[in-house]
Every structure is written in C-alpha cells, then in structure tokens.
NULO-810679 format. One record per residue (C-alpha): residue number from 1; x, y, z. Coordinates in nm, 2 decimals. Example, Ala and Ser with C-alpha at 12.3 -4.5 7.8 and 13.67 -1.06 7.14 Angstrom:
BEGIN
{atom 1; {1.23; -0.45; 0.78}}
{atom 2; {1.37; -0.11; 0.71}}
***
This chain:
BEGIN
{atom 1; {11.35; 11.71; 11.43}}
{atom 2; {10.97; 11.67; 11.40}}
{atom 3; {10.94; 12.03; 11.52}}
{atom 4; {11.14; 12.17; 11.23}}
{atom 5; {10.92; 12.39; 11.00}}
{atom 6; {10.85; 12.28; 10.65}}
{atom 7; {10.76; 12.51; 10.36}}
{atom 8; {10.60; 12.39; 10.04}}
{atom 9; {10.52; 12.58; 9.73}}
{atom 10; {10.37; 12.44; 9.41}}
{atom 11; {10.41; 12.52; 9.04}}
{atom 12; {10.10; 12.36; 8.88}}
{atom 13; {10.11; 12.31; 8.50}}
{atom 14; {9.75; 12.27; 8.38}}
{atom 15; {9.67; 12.20; 8.02}}
{atom 16; {9.38; 12.39; 7.88}}
{atom 17; {9.21; 12.08; 7.74}}
{atom 18; {8.90; 12.28; 7.63}}
{atom 19; {9.10; 12.43; 7.34}}
{atom 20; {9.09; 12.26; 7.00}}
{atom 21; {9.43; 12.38; 6.88}}
{atom 22; {9.77; 12.45; 7.03}}
{atom 23; {9.88; 12.78; 7.18}}
{atom 24; {10.07; 12.93; 6.89}}
{atom 25; {9.97; 12.72; 6.58}}
{atom 26; {9.68; 12.53; 6.43}}
{atom 27; {9.79; 12.18; 6.52}}
{atom 28; {9.52; 11.99; 6.70}}
{atom 29; {9.53; 12.00; 7.08}}
{atom 30; {9.41; 11.64; 7.10}}
{atom 31; {9.75; 11.48; 7.07}}
{atom 32; {9.69; 11.17; 7.29}}
{atom 33; {9.70; 10.84; 7.11}}
{atom 34; {9.86; 10.98; 6.80}}
{atom 35; {10.18; 10.82; 6.66}}
{atom 36; {10.49; 10.99; 6.80}}
{atom 37; {10.60; 11.31; 6.63}}
{atom 38; {10.30; 11.33; 6.39}}
{atom 39; {10.10; 11.61; 6.56}}
{atom 40; {10.35; 11.88; 6.48}}
{atom 41; {10.41; 12.16; 6.23}}
{atom 42; {10.70; 12.41; 6.15}}
{atom 43; {10.56; 12.66; 6.40}}
{atom 44; {10.55; 12.44; 6.71}}
{atom 45; {10.88; 12.27; 6.61}}
{atom 46; {11.03; 12.62; 6.58}}
{atom 47; {11.17; 12.57; 6.23}}
{atom 48; {11.34; 12.87; 6.06}}
{atom 49; {11.09; 13.11; 5.90}}
{atom 50; {10.79; 13.00; 6.11}}
{atom 51; {10.60; 13.25; 6.32}}
{atom 52; {10.38; 13.20; 6.62}}
{atom 53; {10.03; 13.35; 6.65}}
{atom 54; {9.84; 13.35; 6.97}}
{atom 55; {9.53; 13.15; 7.04}}
{atom 56; {9.28; 13.41; 7.16}}
{atom 57; {9.06; 13.15; 7.33}}
{atom 58; {9.36; 13.05; 7.55}}
{atom 59; {9.37; 13.40; 7.69}}
{atom 60; {9.00; 13.40; 7.76}}
{atom 61; {9.02; 13.06; 7.94}}
{atom 62; {9.32; 13.17; 8.14}}
{atom 63; {9.14; 13.49; 8.26}}
{atom 64; {8.85; 13.27; 8.38}}
{atom 65; {9.09; 13.07; 8.59}}
{atom 66; {9.26; 13.38; 8.72}}
{atom 67; {8.93; 13.53; 8.83}}
{atom 68; {8.82; 13.20; 9.00}}
{atom 69; {9.15; 13.21; 9.19}}
{atom 70; {9.07; 13.56; 9.31}}
{atom 71; {9.37; 13.71; 9.12}}
{atom 72; {9.44; 14.06; 9.00}}
{atom 73; {9.44; 14.06; 8.62}}
{atom 74; {9.72; 14.26; 8.47}}
{atom 75; {9.61; 14.48; 8.18}}
{atom 76; {9.93; 14.43; 7.99}}
{atom 77; {10.06; 14.08; 7.92}}
{atom 78; {10.40; 14.00; 7.75}}
{atom 79; {10.54; 13.67; 7.63}}
{atom 80; {10.90; 13.60; 7.69}}
{atom 81; {11.15; 13.34; 7.56}}
{atom 82; {11.27; 13.11; 7.83}}
{atom 83; {11.60; 12.98; 7.70}}
{atom 84; {11.74; 12.64; 7.79}}
{atom 85; {11.84; 12.33; 7.61}}
{atom 86; {11.64; 12.02; 7.68}}
{atom 87; {11.56; 11.75; 7.42}}
{atom 88; {11.18; 11.80; 7.47}}
{atom 89; {11.20; 12.16; 7.32}}
{atom 90; {11.33; 12.14; 6.97}}
{atom 91; {11.37; 12.52; 6.93}}
{atom 92; {11.58; 12.54; 7.26}}
{atom 93; {11.35; 12.79; 7.42}}
{atom 94; {11.00; 12.80; 7.56}}
{atom 95; {10.75; 13.08; 7.50}}
{atom 96; {10.63; 13.17; 7.85}}
{atom 97; {10.58; 13.48; 8.06}}
{atom 98; {10.81; 13.66; 8.31}}
{atom 99; {10.78; 14.02; 8.41}}
{atom 100; {10.43; 14.07; 8.28}}
{atom 101; {10.23; 13.76; 8.37}}
{atom 102; {9.85; 13.73; 8.31}}
{atom 103; {9.76; 13.76; 8.68}}
{atom 104; {9.90; 13.79; 9.03}}
{atom 105; {9.81; 13.80; 9.40}}
{atom 106; {9.53; 13.55; 9.43}}
{atom 107; {9.42; 13.30; 9.70}}
{atom 108; {9.24; 12.97; 9.74}}
{atom 109; {9.10; 12.82; 10.06}}
{atom 110; {9.16; 12.45; 10.13}}
{atom 111; {9.03; 12.23; 10.40}}
{atom 112; {9.23; 11.97; 10.58}}
{atom 113; {9.07; 11.76; 10.86}}
{atom 114; {8.79; 12.02; 10.90}}
{atom 115; {9.02; 12.32; 10.92}}
{atom 116; {9.03; 12.59; 10.66}}
{atom 117; {9.35; 12.74; 10.54}}
{atom 118; {9.42; 13.01; 10.28}}
{atom 119; {9.69; 12.94; 10.02}}
{atom 120; {9.82; 13.25; 9.84}}
{atom 121; {9.86; 13.24; 9.46}}
{atom 122; {10.18; 13.43; 9.35}}
{atom 123; {10.11; 13.43; 8.98}}
{atom 124; {9.92; 13.28; 8.70}}
{atom 125; {10.07; 13.28; 8.35}}
{atom 126; {10.04; 13.12; 8.01}}
{atom 127; {10.30; 12.91; 7.84}}
{atom 128; {10.35; 12.63; 7.59}}
{atom 129; {10.40; 12.27; 7.69}}
{atom 130; {10.72; 12.10; 7.61}}
{atom 131; {10.73; 11.76; 7.44}}
{atom 132; {10.74; 11.43; 7.62}}
{atom 133; {11.05; 11.24; 7.71}}
{atom 134; {11.02; 10.86; 7.73}}
{atom 135; {11.26; 10.64; 7.91}}
{atom 136; {11.30; 10.26; 7.90}}
{atom 137; {11.26; 10.17; 8.26}}
{atom 138; {11.38; 10.43; 8.51}}
{atom 139; {11.56; 10.76; 8.43}}
{atom 140; {11.88; 10.63; 8.57}}
{atom 141; {11.89; 10.29; 8.40}}
{atom 142; {11.74; 10.36; 8.06}}
{atom 143; {12.00; 10.30; 7.78}}
{atom 144; {11.85; 10.57; 7.57}}
{atom 145; {11.60; 10.86; 7.56}}
{atom 146; {11.31; 10.89; 7.33}}
{atom 147; {11.13; 11.22; 7.25}}
{atom 148; {10.77; 11.27; 7.13}}
{atom 149; {10.70; 11.63; 7.02}}
{atom 150; {10.32; 11.58; 6.98}}
{atom 151; {10.26; 11.75; 7.31}}
{atom 152; {10.49; 12.05; 7.24}}
{atom 153; {10.30; 12.37; 7.20}}
{atom 154; {9.99; 12.27; 7.39}}
{atom 155; {9.85; 12.56; 7.59}}
{atom 156; {9.95; 12.55; 7.95}}
{atom 157; {9.84; 12.75; 8.25}}
{atom 158; {10.09; 12.77; 8.52}}
{atom 159; {9.96; 12.84; 8.87}}
{atom 160; {10.24; 12.93; 9.12}}
{atom 161; {10.17; 12.94; 9.49}}
{atom 162; {10.35; 13.10; 9.78}}
{atom 163; {10.53; 12.85; 10.01}}
{atom 164; {10.22; 12.85; 10.24}}
{atom 165; {10.18; 12.47; 10.27}}
{atom 166; {10.34; 12.29; 10.56}}
{atom 167; {10.25; 11.93; 10.50}}
{atom 168; {10.22; 11.69; 10.20}}
{atom 169; {9.85; 11.66; 10.29}}
{atom 170; {9.80; 12.03; 10.25}}
{atom 171; {9.97; 12.02; 9.91}}
{atom 172; {9.74; 11.73; 9.80}}
{atom 173; {9.44; 11.92; 9.92}}
{atom 174; {9.54; 12.23; 9.72}}
{atom 175; {9.58; 12.03; 9.40}}
{atom 176; {9.24; 11.87; 9.45}}
{atom 177; {9.08; 12.21; 9.50}}
{atom 178; {9.26; 12.35; 9.19}}
{atom 179; {9.15; 12.06; 8.98}}
{atom 180; {8.79; 12.10; 9.09}}
{atom 181; {8.80; 12.47; 9.00}}
{atom 182; {8.94; 12.40; 8.66}}
{atom 183; {8.68; 12.13; 8.59}}
{atom 184; {8.39; 12.35; 8.71}}
{atom 185; {8.52; 12.62; 8.47}}
{atom 186; {8.54; 12.35; 8.20}}
{atom 187; {8.89; 12.47; 8.12}}
{atom 188; {9.08; 12.15; 8.20}}
{atom 189; {8.99; 11.78; 8.22}}
{atom 190; {9.20; 11.65; 8.51}}
{atom 191; {9.13; 11.29; 8.42}}
{atom 192; {9.33; 11.30; 8.10}}
{atom 193; {9.69; 11.17; 8.12}}
{atom 194; {9.94; 11.45; 8.17}}
{atom 195; {9.68; 11.72; 8.18}}
{atom 196; {9.78; 11.84; 8.53}}
{atom 197; {10.15; 11.81; 8.64}}
{atom 198; {10.32; 11.97; 8.93}}
{atom 199; {10.67; 12.09; 9.04}}
{atom 200; {10.70; 12.10; 9.41}}
{atom 201; {10.94; 12.33; 9.59}}
{atom 202; {11.02; 12.22; 9.95}}
{atom 203; {11.26; 12.34; 10.22}}
{atom 204; {11.29; 12.26; 10.58}}
{atom 205; {11.43; 12.49; 10.85}}
{atom 206; {11.81; 12.49; 10.82}}
{atom 207; {11.82; 12.37; 10.46}}
{atom 208; {11.81; 12.50; 10.10}}
{atom 209; {11.51; 12.48; 9.87}}
{atom 210; {11.48; 12.16; 9.66}}
{atom 211; {11.25; 12.13; 9.35}}
{atom 212; {11.09; 11.80; 9.26}}
{atom 213; {11.00; 11.80; 8.89}}
{atom 214; {10.70; 11.68; 8.69}}
{atom 215; {10.49; 11.48; 8.95}}
{atom 216; {10.19; 11.35; 8.77}}
{atom 217; {9.92; 11.27; 9.04}}
{atom 218; {9.80; 11.39; 9.37}}
{atom 219; {9.90; 11.07; 9.55}}
{atom 220; {10.25; 11.09; 9.40}}
{atom 221; {10.28; 11.45; 9.51}}
{atom 222; {10.20; 11.35; 9.87}}
{atom 223; {10.45; 11.05; 9.85}}
{atom 224; {10.73; 11.26; 9.69}}
{atom 225; {10.70; 11.54; 9.95}}
{atom 226; {10.68; 11.29; 10.24}}
{atom 227; {11.00; 11.11; 10.11}}
{atom 228; {11.18; 11.44; 10.06}}
{atom 229; {11.10; 11.57; 10.41}}
{atom 230; {11.25; 11.25; 10.55}}
{atom 231; {11.55; 11.27; 10.33}}
{atom 232; {11.63; 11.63; 10.41}}
{atom 233; {11.57; 11.58; 10.79}}
{atom 234; {11.81; 11.28; 10.78}}
{atom 235; {12.07; 11.49; 10.61}}
{atom 236; {12.04; 11.77; 10.87}}
{atom 237; {12.05; 11.52; 11.15}}
{atom 238; {12.39; 11.40; 11.02}}
{atom 239; {12.51; 11.76; 10.99}}
{atom 240; {12.50; 11.75; 10.61}}
{atom 241; {12.39; 12.06; 10.43}}
{atom 242; {12.08; 12.02; 10.20}}
{atom 243; {12.18; 12.12; 9.85}}
{atom 244; {11.98; 12.36; 9.63}}
{atom 245; {11.90; 12.13; 9.34}}
{atom 246; {11.63; 11.99; 9.11}}
{atom 247; {11.53; 11.63; 9.17}}
{atom 248; {11.32; 11.37; 8.98}}
{atom 249; {11.05; 11.16; 9.15}}
{atom 250; {11.09; 10.79; 9.06}}
{atom 251; {10.73; 10.65; 9.10}}
{atom 252; {10.85; 10.29; 9.08}}
{atom 253; {11.11; 10.30; 9.35}}
{atom 254; {10.94; 10.59; 9.53}}
{atom 255; {11.25; 10.80; 9.58}}
{atom 256; {11.38; 11.13; 9.46}}
{atom 257; {11.68; 11.13; 9.23}}
{atom 258; {11.92; 11.43; 9.18}}
{atom 259; {11.89; 11.57; 8.83}}
{atom 260; {12.09; 11.90; 8.83}}
{atom 261; {12.18; 12.20; 9.03}}
{atom 262; {11.88; 12.43; 9.06}}
{atom 263; {11.87; 12.70; 8.79}}
{atom 264; {11.84; 13.06; 8.88}}
{atom 265; {11.62; 13.29; 8.68}}
{atom 266; {11.92; 13.45; 8.52}}
{atom 267; {12.02; 13.11; 8.38}}
{atom 268; {11.71; 13.11; 8.15}}
{atom 269; {11.82; 13.45; 7.99}}
{atom 270; {11.46; 13.57; 7.96}}
{atom 271; {11.39; 13.83; 7.70}}
{atom 272; {11.06; 13.95; 7.53}}
{atom 273; {10.94; 13.72; 7.25}}
{atom 274; {11.02; 13.93; 6.94}}
{atom 275; {10.75; 13.76; 6.72}}
{atom 276; {10.46; 13.83; 6.96}}
{atom 277; {10.34; 14.18; 7.04}}
{atom 278; {10.24; 14.27; 7.40}}
{atom 279; {9.87; 14.20; 7.47}}
{atom 280; {9.64; 14.47; 7.61}}
{atom 281; {9.35; 14.32; 7.81}}
{atom 282; {9.05; 14.55; 7.81}}
{atom 283; {8.83; 14.60; 8.12}}
{atom 284; {8.53; 14.51; 7.91}}
{atom 285; {8.67; 14.17; 7.83}}
{atom 286; {8.74; 14.09; 8.19}}
{atom 287; {8.39; 14.21; 8.29}}
{atom 288; {8.23; 14.00; 8.03}}
{atom 289; {8.42; 13.68; 8.13}}
{atom 290; {8.35; 13.75; 8.50}}
{atom 291; {7.98; 13.77; 8.44}}
{atom 292; {7.98; 13.44; 8.26}}
{atom 293; {8.17; 13.25; 8.53}}
{atom 294; {7.98; 12.93; 8.63}}
{atom 295; {7.92; 12.82; 8.99}}
{atom 296; {8.25; 12.74; 9.15}}
{atom 297; {8.32; 12.46; 9.40}}
{atom 298; {8.32; 12.68; 9.72}}
{atom 299; {7.98; 12.83; 9.62}}
{atom 300; {7.84; 12.49; 9.52}}
{atom 301; {7.93; 12.34; 9.85}}
{atom 302; {7.73; 12.61; 10.04}}
{atom 303; {7.43; 12.55; 9.81}}
{atom 304; {7.45; 12.17; 9.85}}
{atom 305; {7.44; 12.20; 10.23}}
{atom 306; {7.15; 12.45; 10.21}}
{atom 307; {6.95; 12.29; 9.93}}
{atom 308; {6.98; 11.92; 10.02}}
{atom 309; {7.06; 11.92; 10.39}}
{atom 310; {7.41; 11.76; 10.34}}
{atom 311; {7.69; 11.80; 10.59}}
{atom 312; {7.98; 12.02; 10.50}}
{atom 313; {8.20; 11.70; 10.47}}
{atom 314; {7.96; 11.54; 10.22}}
{atom 315; {7.94; 11.86; 10.01}}
{atom 316; {8.32; 11.88; 10.01}}
{atom 317; {8.36; 11.52; 9.90}}
{atom 318; {8.11; 11.57; 9.62}}
{atom 319; {8.25; 11.89; 9.49}}
{atom 320; {8.61; 11.75; 9.49}}
{atom 321; {8.50; 11.61; 9.15}}
{atom 322; {8.27; 11.81; 8.94}}
{atom 323; {8.14; 11.51; 8.76}}
{atom 324; {8.06; 11.33; 9.09}}
{atom 325; {7.87; 11.63; 9.21}}
{atom 326; {7.68; 11.65; 8.87}}
{atom 327; {7.60; 11.28; 8.90}}
{atom 328; {7.46; 11.33; 9.26}}
{atom 329; {7.24; 11.63; 9.16}}
{atom 330; {7.10; 11.44; 8.86}}
{atom 331; {7.03; 11.14; 9.08}}
{atom 332; {6.85; 11.36; 9.34}}
{atom 333; {6.64; 11.52; 9.07}}
{atom 334; {6.51; 11.17; 8.97}}
{atom 335; {6.50; 10.97; 9.30}}
{atom 336; {6.44; 11.26; 9.53}}
{atom 337; {6.60; 11.14; 9.85}}
{atom 338; {6.91; 11.35; 9.91}}
{atom 339; {7.04; 11.17; 10.22}}
{atom 340; {7.00; 10.82; 10.07}}
{atom 341; {7.13; 10.93; 9.73}}
{atom 342; {7.44; 11.10; 9.89}}
{atom 343; {7.51; 10.79; 10.10}}
{atom 344; {7.51; 10.57; 9.79}}
{atom 345; {7.72; 10.81; 9.58}}
{atom 346; {7.99; 10.88; 9.85}}
{atom 347; {8.01; 10.56; 10.05}}
{atom 348; {7.94; 10.30; 9.77}}
{atom 349; {7.99; 10.44; 9.42}}
{atom 350; {8.30; 10.65; 9.50}}
{atom 351; {8.45; 10.36; 9.68}}
{atom 352; {8.40; 10.14; 9.37}}
{atom 353; {8.55; 10.41; 9.15}}
{atom 354; {8.86; 10.43; 9.36}}
{atom 355; {8.89; 10.06; 9.38}}
{atom 356; {8.86; 10.02; 9.00}}
{atom 357; {9.07; 10.34; 8.94}}
{atom 358; {8.81; 10.49; 8.70}}
{atom 359; {8.62; 10.82; 8.69}}
{atom 360; {8.25; 10.89; 8.69}}
{atom 361; {8.25; 10.95; 8.31}}
{atom 362; {8.39; 10.60; 8.26}}
{atom 363; {8.07; 10.45; 8.40}}
{atom 364; {7.84; 10.26; 8.15}}
{atom 365; {7.52; 10.37; 8.32}}
{atom 366; {7.36; 10.70; 8.42}}
{atom 367; {7.19; 10.83; 8.74}}
{atom 368; {6.86; 10.71; 8.59}}
{atom 369; {6.97; 10.34; 8.63}}
{atom 370; {7.09; 10.41; 8.98}}
{atom 371; {6.75; 10.56; 9.07}}
{atom 372; {6.60; 10.24; 8.95}}
{atom 373; {6.82; 10.05; 9.18}}
{atom 374; {6.72; 10.27; 9.48}}
{atom 375; {6.35; 10.23; 9.38}}
{atom 376; {6.39; 9.85; 9.41}}
{atom 377; {6.52; 9.91; 9.77}}
{atom 378; {6.22; 10.14; 9.84}}
{atom 379; {5.98; 9.89; 9.71}}
{atom 380; {6.13; 9.61; 9.92}}
{atom 381; {6.23; 9.42; 9.61}}
{atom 382; {6.59; 9.39; 9.72}}
{atom 383; {6.77; 9.47; 10.05}}
{atom 384; {7.02; 9.74; 10.09}}
{atom 385; {7.30; 9.48; 10.11}}
{atom 386; {7.18; 9.33; 9.78}}
{atom 387; {7.17; 9.69; 9.63}}
{atom 388; {7.54; 9.73; 9.71}}
{atom 389; {7.62; 9.40; 9.53}}
{atom 390; {7.41; 9.51; 9.23}}
{atom 391; {7.59; 9.84; 9.21}}
{atom 392; {7.92; 9.66; 9.20}}
{atom 393; {7.79; 9.45; 8.91}}
{atom 394; {7.66; 9.77; 8.74}}
{atom 395; {8.01; 9.92; 8.76}}
{atom 396; {8.17; 9.61; 8.63}}
{atom 397; {7.93; 9.52; 8.35}}
{atom 398; {7.71; 9.83; 8.28}}
{atom 399; {7.39; 9.61; 8.30}}
{atom 400; {7.06; 9.75; 8.41}}
{atom 401; {7.00; 9.68; 8.78}}
{atom 402; {6.66; 9.50; 8.73}}
{atom 403; {6.83; 9.26; 8.48}}
{atom 404; {7.11; 9.19; 8.73}}
{atom 405; {6.86; 9.12; 9.00}}
{atom 406; {6.67; 8.87; 8.78}}
{atom 407; {6.99; 8.70; 8.65}}
{atom 408; {7.15; 8.67; 9.00}}
{atom 409; {6.82; 8.57; 9.16}}
{atom 410; {6.85; 8.81; 9.45}}
{atom 411; {6.50; 8.94; 9.46}}
{atom 412; {6.39; 8.99; 9.82}}
{atom 413; {6.16; 8.73; 9.97}}
{atom 414; {5.86; 8.90; 10.13}}
{atom 415; {5.60; 8.63; 10.08}}
{atom 416; {5.47; 8.50; 10.41}}
{atom 417; {5.39; 8.16; 10.26}}
{atom 418; {5.74; 8.13; 10.11}}
{atom 419; {5.92; 8.23; 10.42}}
{atom 420; {5.71; 7.99; 10.63}}
{atom 421; {5.85; 7.70; 10.42}}
{atom 422; {6.20; 7.80; 10.52}}
{atom 423; {6.09; 7.84; 10.88}}
{atom 424; {5.95; 7.48; 10.87}}
{atom 425; {6.28; 7.36; 10.74}}
{atom 426; {6.49; 7.54; 11.01}}
{atom 427; {6.26; 7.42; 11.29}}
{atom 428; {6.30; 7.07; 11.18}}
{atom 429; {6.68; 7.10; 11.14}}
{atom 430; {6.75; 7.28; 11.47}}
{atom 431; {6.51; 7.11; 11.71}}
{atom 432; {6.74; 7.17; 12.01}}
{atom 433; {6.75; 7.55; 11.94}}
{atom 434; {6.37; 7.55; 11.91}}
{atom 435; {6.35; 7.39; 12.26}}
{atom 436; {6.59; 7.64; 12.40}}
{atom 437; {6.40; 7.92; 12.24}}
{atom 438; {6.09; 7.81; 12.44}}
{atom 439; {6.29; 7.87; 12.76}}
{atom 440; {6.51; 8.17; 12.65}}
{atom 441; {6.35; 8.43; 12.41}}
{atom 442; {6.69; 8.55; 12.29}}
{atom 443; {6.74; 8.23; 12.10}}
{atom 444; {6.47; 8.34; 11.86}}
{atom 445; {6.73; 8.57; 11.69}}
{atom 446; {6.95; 8.27; 11.63}}
{atom 447; {6.66; 8.09; 11.46}}
{atom 448; {6.59; 8.40; 11.25}}
{atom 449; {6.95; 8.40; 11.15}}
{atom 450; {6.94; 8.04; 11.03}}
{atom 451; {6.63; 8.12; 10.82}}
{atom 452; {6.81; 8.41; 10.66}}
{atom 453; {7.11; 8.18; 10.59}}
{atom 454; {6.88; 7.93; 10.42}}
{atom 455; {6.74; 8.20; 10.20}}
{atom 456; {7.09; 8.34; 10.12}}
{atom 457; {6.99; 8.66; 10.31}}
{atom 458; {6.70; 8.72; 10.07}}
{atom 459; {6.42; 8.68; 10.32}}
{atom 460; {6.28; 9.00; 10.47}}
{atom 461; {6.43; 9.01; 10.83}}
{atom 462; {6.13; 9.18; 10.98}}
{atom 463; {5.87; 8.94; 10.84}}
{atom 464; {6.10; 8.65; 10.92}}
{atom 465; {6.13; 8.76; 11.29}}
{atom 466; {5.75; 8.80; 11.32}}
{atom 467; {5.69; 8.45; 11.17}}
{atom 468; {5.95; 8.28; 11.39}}
{atom 469; {5.83; 8.46; 11.71}}
{atom 470; {5.47; 8.36; 11.65}}
{atom 471; {5.57; 8.00; 11.58}}
{atom 472; {5.76; 7.99; 11.91}}
{atom 473; {5.48; 8.15; 12.10}}
{atom 474; {5.23; 7.89; 11.97}}
{atom 475; {5.46; 7.61; 12.07}}
{atom 476; {5.50; 7.77; 12.41}}
{atom 477; {5.12; 7.78; 12.45}}
{atom 478; {5.09; 7.41; 12.35}}
{atom 479; {5.35; 7.32; 12.62}}
{atom 480; {5.14; 7.47; 12.90}}
***
C-alpha cells in the first residue's frame, strides 16, 4: 500500500489584510477583537435594496500576487454568485469568480529536503470571506452553533493549485512559500488569526477525491493530510470504496469527520453577479504594478547567498518569514558579521520563537539590542553560552542585554588575579587530582573543569587553562 500514488491539491484562502475596508462595502477590514456581529452593514449582510461596489485596491493587490505567482492575467474579470445555504452567509450566496477569474496558469517552486519541485497554479481569483461559525467544543458534540458575521465580506484571494503535491510535507512547503510571497508583497499578514486558511483535496490511487475544509495552520494541514492518507489506505486495504465527500479536520482529536457529500460545480448554480459589471484590466495597469513589485523570496534567497555568503539552506530558512529575513539584514547592517548573525538568528532566536509560539514582530527588542549582545561576546565580556541565556531572557522580558548581564551576574571573568584565587581554591580542594596531574598531563583538563564549575562557567577557559598548566609545571619543577 505504501507504493500507492497520492495526489494533493490545495485551495488557499488568503485575506488581503493590507486593505482598510471590505471587498464590496465600507465596513472596516479590521474585524478582529470586535464584539460579534458589530462590524457589519446592509451591503455585507446582503439586505434588500443594498448594492455592492468593488474595492479597487483589492484588484490591484490581487494582480500583484498573480504576477508573483507567474500567472497569466486575464484582461476581463467577472464576478459570479455562488449559491448555497450555510449559516455563515446571511444572503445565501457568495460573490466569487467562475468562468472569468483574475488569473490562470502560474507556478511556484518549492524545496523539500534540498530538492526543488514546481507546483502549478490553476487559478487565482477574488471573492468575499464568509462569516465565522463558532461551536461549543467539537463540531459533533456542540449543542448549538453560533455565527459571527464580522468577517463576512472581507476580501479573499483564492489560490488554487493543480494536484501536483504527493506528500503532506510538500503541501506544507507550498503553503510556507505562498505565505512568504504574500508577506514580501505586503498583501497579507500570515500571523493574524484566520488570515490564511486552506481546503485540501486529496486522493490516492484507486479512490475518490476527498476535500478537507478550513484547515487553519501549516502544521494542521500536514497532520490532516497524513491522517487522511492512512484512513483512505485502510479503507482500500479492506476493500471499501473511498467516498467522494467533504470532511472536517478536528484539531483536538486529530481526525477528519464527514460533513457532507462533495458538491459538484452545478450544485452552486453559478451565474454572473447582476449588481457588478465586468472588469476590464488595462495593460498599463498590469505593467505599472509589475514595475513596482518588491523583491520576492526566490530572488532574495539568491541575493542573501551572494551578498552574505550564506548557504542555500540558511537563506531559505530566513526567507520563509519576511520579518525574520528583515531582522537578520538589519542585524548584519549593525553588527557586520553575517555568519555569526545568521547563526544566532536561525539556531537560537528562531528556536526560541517556535518554543514560545510567537513571531518576530512580537519581540520587545530590536536588532540593535541583539548587536549589543553580540558585541559583549566579541569583547569577551560574556561567553557564547551566556549569550544564549541572555537572549532567552531578552525574549521573555524585553530587557536590554547589558542590564540582564549585570542583574544576573554573568559577566565573564578574564582577570588573571581573580581566576588565580579560584585556582588556589581548587588546588587545595582536589590535592589528589593535583598529584595525579603531575604524573598525567591529561588530568589538567579535569582541574580546569573544576575551576570553571567554581566560577559557574564564567571564567575564561583559555586563561584558566594557561594558569592551571603553569601552576602544575611549577610544581613539577619543584618535585625534581
């Protein structure tokens, strides 16, 4: 069964968080944190007599994304009504696109385990976001359903891929690359709750296509697809046909749950939105937007390798998050040691961010404070090990590194006179080891270790070794 081919296609719903208003009305796009059902108006609720009017900026932002995804921009764009009854759409239809989407036929290159793979983009189109359904507990056990319409009408960009992915890891890699592109374009902030959601279509050889709805994070996409592959393979192993259906991913129990039979396109009864005219996109508009595109992740990776001497892996890790790459480049401009700076950002700072489940923009300090931390290492004021400890404290408290060093008393001991006092103490305490060191030079390292322990690892190891070695050599001369 492990040889059975898997096909995965994604439908990515990305909020254009750069916009200040919704897609077809003047309601604020910043709905988060508002009391339920207060960020609404007759237009986004679809009340009789209200008329939608298109947010021009949304079209411009969508064209930026389509160009970055190497898509062909259609010169004529038409909005359609997608008709279905769900409680999160009060007007019983969604304004979306069908026959005439914004763009088609793009591609994105992902990298998994050092291997590049091209993922084809089928289409990119604009639509409005539904409201938010809230359950008490799980979708199966909740005694009631609550609906918050604040999100309804937010401008969404839907990116639909071809079924080119074969593993959950590839799906996760694609979503990470897409998020990085959106953030480099400053179109969508992936750190905001619900700003990037995904429907995953998956089928394995011998079975029908199953859709998993509204997965909210990269990790959950990977988990949901992994579970679904096992579920479908087990069905086929038992001779049971996999049904074509829509399923819900239960993040708590980490299982998929059947929702309904998979709708066909005809079930949505698409027809052109009568209240919105077709949009003609001029060549001049596309050209102007293309000329203003910022540096994208793929180009930035190449530059980071060339400009700073980073490895391709390091450049890829940094550009997976625009704000992480920005932090690194600012740090290099201040401290000026790309290898050391990259090591700290990738191996230490990023690890702490993942551990605390926060983003770079949640940090209470800037690259300037991190450069001060690295300067203390350069000066010999603290050790690299102590620097890691100080960085953790900075992430937790936001305090300046020099203040942390003073409060914690972790300044490196480089004074010969001060270290000699600890050497005297160790030589008195470990007389047998001293005698053995006179016969066996390797024992010197043990004595050095004891001195470092006495100083709580703050003594300079190199200076300590020199002092202990000279002291043993003098004792050896006196013995002769």
